[in-house]
C-alpha positions in Angstrom: 0.1 0.0 0.3 1.2 3.4 -1.4 0.6 6.3 1.1 -0.6 9.3 -1.0 2.3 12.2 -0.1 0.8 15.5 -0.3 2.8 18.6 -2.4 3.7 21.8 -1.0 4.9 23.7 -4.0 7.6 26.3 -3.4 8.8 28.5 -5.9 11.6 31.2 -6.2 9.1 33.1 -8.4 6.4 33.3 -5.5 8.0 34.5 -2.4 4.9 33.3 -0.5 5.2 29.9 -1.1 8.9 29.6 0.1 9.3 27.4 3.2 11.7 28.5 6.1 13.2 25.7 8.3 11.2 23.3 10.9 7.9 23.2 11.3 7.5 26.0 8.2 4.7 23.1 6.3 2.7 24.1 9.1 0.3 26.9 10.5 2.1 29.5 12.3 3.2 28.8 15.8 0.9 30.2 18.5 2.4 31.9 21.5 1.8 29.0 23.4 3.3 26.6 20.9 6.3 28.9 20.5 7.0 28.7 24.6 6.6 25.0 24.5 9.3 25.2 21.7 11.6 27.3 24.1 11.1 25.1 27.4 11.9 22.0 25.4 15.4 24.2 24.1 16.3 25.1 27.7 15.4 21.2 28.5 17.8 19.7 26.5 20.6 22.2 27.6 20.8 24.0 24.6 22.1 27.9 24.0 19.2 29.8 22.9 19.8 32.7 20.0 17.7 34.6 18.3 18.4 35.9 14.5 16.4 38.2 12.0 16.4 39.0 8.2 14.3 40.4 5.6 12.1 38.5 3.8 14.2 39.0 0.3 16.9 37.7 2.1 15.0 34.6 4.0 16.1 32.0 1.6 20.4 33.0 2.0 22.4 31.3 4.3 23.3 34.4 6.2 20.8 35.9 8.8 21.1 38.7 11.3 22.2 37.8 14.6 20.0 39.5 17.4 22.2 40.3 20.3 24.8 37.1 21.1 23.4 33.6 22.2 22.1 33.1 25.1 24.8 30.9 26.4 23.0 29.4 29.5 20.1 30.8 29.6 17.1 29.3 31.0 14.6 31.5 31.9 12.1 30.9 29.0 10.0 34.4 29.7 13.4 36.3 29.4 13.9 34.5 26.0 10.2 35.4 25.0 11.2 38.7 26.0 14.3 38.7 23.4 11.9 37.7 20.9 9.6 40.4 21.8 12.2 43.5 21.6 13.7 41.8 18.5 10.5 41.8 16.1 10.0 45.5 17.7 13.3 46.6 16.6 12.8 44.7 13.1 9.6 45.0 12.5 9.6 44.2 8.4 11.6 40.8 9.4 11.6 37.2 9.9 12.8 36.3 13.0 14.2 32.7 14.0 14.8 30.9 17.0 17.8 28.7 17.1 18.9 26.2 20.1 22.6 25.1 19.5 23.8 22.5 21.2 27.2 22.9 22.2 28.1 19.3 23.0 27.3 18.2 19.4 28.4 21.5 18.2 25.2 21.7 16.0 22.3 23.2 15.9 19.6 21.0 18.0 16.6 23.0 16.7 15.3 26.0 14.3 12.5 27.3 13.7 10.5 30.5 12.9 9.1 32.4 15.1 7.9 35.2 13.5 7.4 35.6 9.9 7.0 38.8 8.3 4.3 40.2 5.9 6.0 39.4 2.2 6.1 41.9 -0.2 5.5 40.3 -4.2 
């Protein structure tokens, strides 16, 4: 038996169709879902970091770092406050949250927490 795989058409010619990392094929996360993801990052001992970029550059490799990664931060409310501060300072930008795993020297989590309006 074969299962039907849903097509997610994403085209460079259609900026609104572009997918941006983990969870981007799902509806935007609610505030509570974002909180749960931050709690997970903290529970794993990963270092949270926030990045942002203009929508037209979102598919590139370089995103701007919002401050330094929050090494050892465990305060979920503090991390949420930094996300809000980044959004307020960069209202036209996408914002993503990363959880850096310093043991494996890689990203353990990477997700868009704010999707800015996309201009065609």
